C-alpha positions as CSV (number, residue, x, y, z in Angstrom):
1,X,187.7,31.5,193.2
2,X,185.0,31.7,191.5
3,X,184.8,31.1,187.2
4,X,182.6,31.0,184.3
5,X,182.2,27.9,182.1
6,X,184.3,29.5,178.9
7,X,186.9,30.2,181.2
8,X,188.1,27.1,182.2
9,X,190.7,25.2,180.8
10,X,190.8,21.5,179.8
11,X,191.9,19.5,182.9
12,X,188.6,21.6,185.1
13,X,186.4,21.2,182.3
14,X,187.3,16.6,183.5
15,X,186.6,18.2,186.5
16,X,183.4,19.9,185.9
17,X,182.3,16.9,184.2
18,X,183.3,14.1,187.5
19,X,181.2,16.7,190.2
20,X,178.6,16.4,187.9
21,X,178.0,13.0,187.3
22,X,179.9,12.0,190.6
23,X,175.9,10.9,192.4
24,X,174.4,10.2,188.3
25,X,173.6,6.9,187.8
26,X,173.2,7.9,183.7
27,X,176.5,9.5,182.9
28,X,176.1,13.3,181.4
29,X,179.0,13.3,178.5
30,X,180.5,16.1,177.5
31,X,178.7,17.0,174.4
32,X,175.8,16.7,176.3
33,X,177.2,19.6,179.0
34,X,178.8,21.3,175.9
35,X,175.0,22.1,174.5
36,X,173.4,22.5,177.9
37,X,175.7,25.3,179.4
38,X,176.4,26.9,175.8
39,X,172.7,27.6,175.4
40,X,171.1,31.1,174.8
41,X,168.8,30.1,178.2
42,X,172.8,30.6,179.8
43,X,174.0,33.5,177.3
44,X,175.9,30.3,175.6
45,X,177.4,29.8,179.2
46,X,178.6,32.7,180.5
47,X,175.3,32.7,183.0
48,X,177.4,29.4,184.4
49,X,179.8,29.5,187.7
50,X,181.3,27.7,188.9
51,X,183.5,27.2,192.9
52,X,186.8,25.8,193.0
53,X,188.9,25.4,195.7
54,X,192.9,24.7,194.7
55,X,192.3,22.2,191.8
56,X,188.3,20.7,193.4
57,X,185.3,22.0,192.1
58,X,183.4,22.2,195.1
59,X,179.7,24.0,193.2
60,X,177.8,25.3,190.5
61,X,175.1,26.9,189.6
62,X,173.8,28.5,186.3
63,X,172.0,30.9,185.6
64,X,169.1,32.1,183.7
65,X,170.2,34.9,181.7
66,X,168.0,35.1,178.9
67,X,164.8,36.9,180.2
68,X,166.8,40.1,182.1
69,X,166.4,42.7,178.8
70,X,163.0,41.3,178.1
71,X,161.4,41.2,181.7
72,X,163.7,42.2,184.4
73,X,164.7,39.4,185.8
74,X,167.2,36.2,186.5
75,X,167.0,32.9,188.0
76,X,170.1,30.8,190.0
77,X,169.3,27.5,189.0
78,X,171.6,24.0,189.1
79,X,172.8,25.1,192.7
80,X,174.6,22.3,193.8
81,X,177.1,21.7,196.3
82,X,179.5,19.2,197.1
83,X,177.9,17.0,199.9
84,X,181.5,16.5,201.8
85,X,182.0,19.8,202.1
86,X,182.1,20.8,205.5
87,X,180.9,25.3,205.5
88,X,178.4,25.0,203.1
89,X,177.2,28.7,203.9
90,X,180.3,30.0,202.5
91,X,179.5,28.6,199.5
92,X,176.7,29.1,198.9
93,X,177.2,32.9,199.8
94,X,179.3,33.2,197.2
95,X,177.8,32.1,194.9
96,X,174.8,33.4,195.1
97,X,176.5,37.3,195.6
98,X,178.8,36.0,192.0
99,X,175.0,35.0,190.8
100,X,173.7,38.5,191.9
101,X,176.7,40.6,189.7
102,X,176.0,38.7,186.8
103,X,172.4,39.1,186.8
104,X,173.2,42.5,187.4
105,X,174.9,43.6,184.9
106,X,172.7,41.5,182.0
107,X,169.4,44.2,183.2
108,X,167.7,42.1,186.1
109,X,165.6,43.5,188.8
110,X,164.9,40.5,190.3
111,X,166.4,37.2,191.0
112,X,165.3,33.9,192.1
113,X,166.9,30.5,193.3
114,X,165.3,27.4,192.3
115,X,166.4,24.0,193.9
116,X,164.6,21.3,196.0
117,X,167.9,20.5,198.0
118,X,166.9,20.0,201.5
119,X,170.2,21.1,202.8
120,X,170.5,24.0,200.2
121,X,166.8,25.6,201.6
122,X,167.8,24.6,205.2
123,X,170.7,26.9,204.7
124,X,168.7,29.6,202.5
125,X,166.8,29.9,205.7
126,X,169.4,31.0,208.1
127,X,169.9,33.7,205.6
128,X,166.2,34.7,205.7
129,X,166.1,34.2,202.2
130,X,162.0,33.7,201.5
131,X,160.7,31.1,199.7
132,X,158.0,32.9,197.6
133,X,156.7,30.4,195.3
134,X,157.0,26.9,193.8
135,X,157.1,24.5,191.0
136,X,154.1,21.8,191.1
137,X,153.3,18.7,189.6
138,X,150.3,17.3,189.0
139,X,148.1,14.7,187.6
140,X,144.8,14.3,187.4
141,X,141.8,11.2,187.6
142,X,139.1,12.1,186.3
143,X,139.4,12.2,182.8
144,X,136.2,12.5,181.5
145,X,136.0,15.7,178.5
146,X,133.6,18.4,179.7
147,X,133.3,20.3,176.9
148,X,133.8,20.4,172.8
149,X,137.7,20.9,171.8
150,X,139.0,23.5,170.5
151,X,140.3,23.2,166.7
152,X,143.8,22.3,166.6
153,X,146.7,23.7,163.7
154,X,149.9,22.0,164.0
155,X,153.2,24.0,164.1
156,X,154.6,24.1,160.8
157,X,156.8,26.6,159.0
158,X,153.9,28.4,157.9
159,X,152.4,29.4,161.2
160,X,155.6,29.7,163.3
161,X,155.9,33.0,163.4
162,X,152.3,33.0,164.9
163,X,153.1,30.6,167.0
164,X,155.8,32.9,168.6
165,X,153.5,35.5,169.0
166,X,150.9,33.3,170.9
167,X,153.8,31.5,173.2
168,X,155.1,35.0,174.2
169,X,151.9,37.0,175.0
170,X,150.2,34.1,176.7
171,X,153.5,33.9,178.4
172,X,154.4,37.7,179.2
173,X,152.8,38.2,182.4
174,X,153.2,34.7,183.5
175,X,155.9,33.7,187.0
176,X,158.8,32.0,185.5
177,X,157.5,31.9,181.8
178,X,160.5,31.8,179.0
179,X,160.4,34.0,175.8
180,X,160.1,32.0,173.0
181,X,162.8,32.3,170.7
182,X,163.1,31.6,166.7
183,X,165.7,29.7,166.6
184,X,163.9,27.5,170.0
185,X,160.6,27.1,166.8
186,X,162.8,25.7,164.9
187,X,164.1,23.4,167.3
188,X,159.9,22.0,168.2
189,X,159.4,22.0,164.5
190,X,162.4,19.3,163.9
191,X,162.0,16.9,167.0
192,X,158.2,17.0,166.7
193,X,156.5,13.5,166.0
194,X,154.2,11.0,167.9
195,X,155.3,12.1,171.4
196,X,156.1,15.7,170.9
197,X,153.6,18.5,169.5
198,X,152.9,21.5,169.3
199,X,149.9,23.4,168.2
200,X,147.6,26.4,167.9
201,X,144.2,26.8,169.2
202,X,142.0,28.3,166.9
203,X,137.6,29.0,168.0
204,X,136.0,30.7,164.7
205,X,139.3,30.6,162.9
206,X,141.0,33.0,165.7
207,X,144.0,32.0,166.7
208,X,143.4,31.7,171.0
209,X,146.4,29.8,172.3
210,X,148.6,27.2,171.7
211,X,148.8,24.0,173.6
212,X,152.5,22.2,173.8
213,X,152.6,17.7,174.3
214,X,154.9,15.2,175.8
215,X,154.5,11.8,176.0
216,X,157.1,9.5,178.0
217,X,156.9,5.9,179.2
218,X,152.7,6.9,178.9
219,X,152.9,9.7,180.8
220,X,151.6,12.5,178.7
221,X,152.2,16.2,180.0
222,X,151.0,19.2,178.3
223,X,151.7,23.0,178.4
224,X,148.8,25.7,177.3
225,X,148.7,29.5,177.1
226,X,146.0,31.9,176.4
227,X,147.0,35.2,174.4
228,X,145.5,38.1,176.5
229,X,143.1,39.7,174.5
230,X,141.4,35.7,175.1
231,X,140.9,35.9,178.3
232,X,138.8,36.3,180.3
233,X,136.1,34.6,178.6
234,X,135.9,30.9,179.1
235,X,138.2,29.9,176.6
236,X,141.4,28.6,179.3
237,X,138.5,25.9,180.1
238,X,137.8,24.8,176.9
239,X,142.1,25.0,176.4
240,X,142.0,22.6,179.1
241,X,140.1,20.5,178.2
242,X,140.9,20.1,174.4
243,X,144.3,19.1,176.0
244,X,143.1,16.5,178.1
245,X,141.0,15.0,175.0
246,X,144.0,14.7,172.8
247,X,146.1,12.8,175.6
248,X,143.4,10.8,175.7
249,X,143.2,10.0,172.3
250,X,146.7,8.9,172.6
251,X,145.6,6.4,175.5
252,X,147.9,8.2,177.9
253,X,148.0,5.9,181.3
254,X,148.3,9.4,183.0
255,X,147.6,13.1,182.6
256,X,150.2,15.7,184.2
257,X,151.0,19.1,184.3
258,X,154.2,21.3,185.9
259,X,152.0,24.4,187.9
260,X,153.9,27.7,189.4
261,X,152.3,28.3,192.6
262,X,152.0,32.0,192.6
263,X,150.6,31.7,188.4
264,X,146.8,31.9,190.5
265,X,144.9,31.8,188.1
266,X,146.0,28.7,186.2
267,X,146.6,27.5,190.0
268,X,143.0,27.5,190.5
269,X,141.8,26.5,187.0
270,X,143.5,23.2,187.6
271,X,143.2,22.1,191.3
272,X,139.2,23.4,190.0
273,X,138.9,20.8,187.0
274,X,140.4,17.8,189.4
275,X,144.0,17.9,189.5
276,X,145.8,16.9,192.8
277,X,149.6,17.2,193.1
278,X,151.6,14.9,192.9
279,X,155.5,15.9,193.0
280,X,157.1,19.0,194.5
281,X,159.4,20.1,191.8
282,X,161.2,23.2,193.1
283,X,160.7,25.9,195.3
284,X,161.6,29.7,194.8
285,X,163.8,32.3,197.1
286,X,163.8,35.5,196.0
287,X,167.4,37.1,196.7
288,X,167.4,40.9,197.9
289,X,169.2,43.1,195.7
290,X,170.0,45.4,198.8
């Protein structure tokens, strides 16, 4: 039986917590789980499904439904199957089928499944479900800044609408790019500090892109985006050097980013700048609707 997160009774919620935490050292609390599953990313819990066998939860998955209406794409994430189950293939097939049905109802025309679990990947291969691209972490050795940094304007209540426009325009056609909402912008402003930074990048007072930084345990990770009308002018390289300069000023021990290999322009730019692949984050497989 497949159930939705919002349909669970108290006993099943306890079973779910146990399932999620079964192999974890740092256990997830109910509050954190509930907040995560009830985010707008999964339509406030409607995109979270569970495979239940009698009283035991033997599989879970979360479907990102946020982009269905905007881009016609849904993402199947956090697919987790109990390792003691013998017929994992049947469980995966049932979860994929239910995910496909849910995504279609939300207007999705494409469904991608992301995982780095070797067992799941082997089963997907037996189902002739092909890998389309990967998400890869890259790190930089040569941190010498090659161009003068752009001007950065900190995200605030006064410019949050501009930031929202820039972010969504920059990621509109990017694989796995998410659409930012006003509530998420407000969360950015609330959590902004020395280690979580959000900026609009300008050239001659014209807003051309954004930069986001997260610094944790000395590792500086960043994300960037350039608005469509500013592309093809070499601004992407300037934005990249601005990110490197900023993290150098923070004296981080490592500079890293995550890139989608399908985003060929960005992927090639990072490789040419000297970023090297350091870790596979996830492989992404396309689920056919036929």
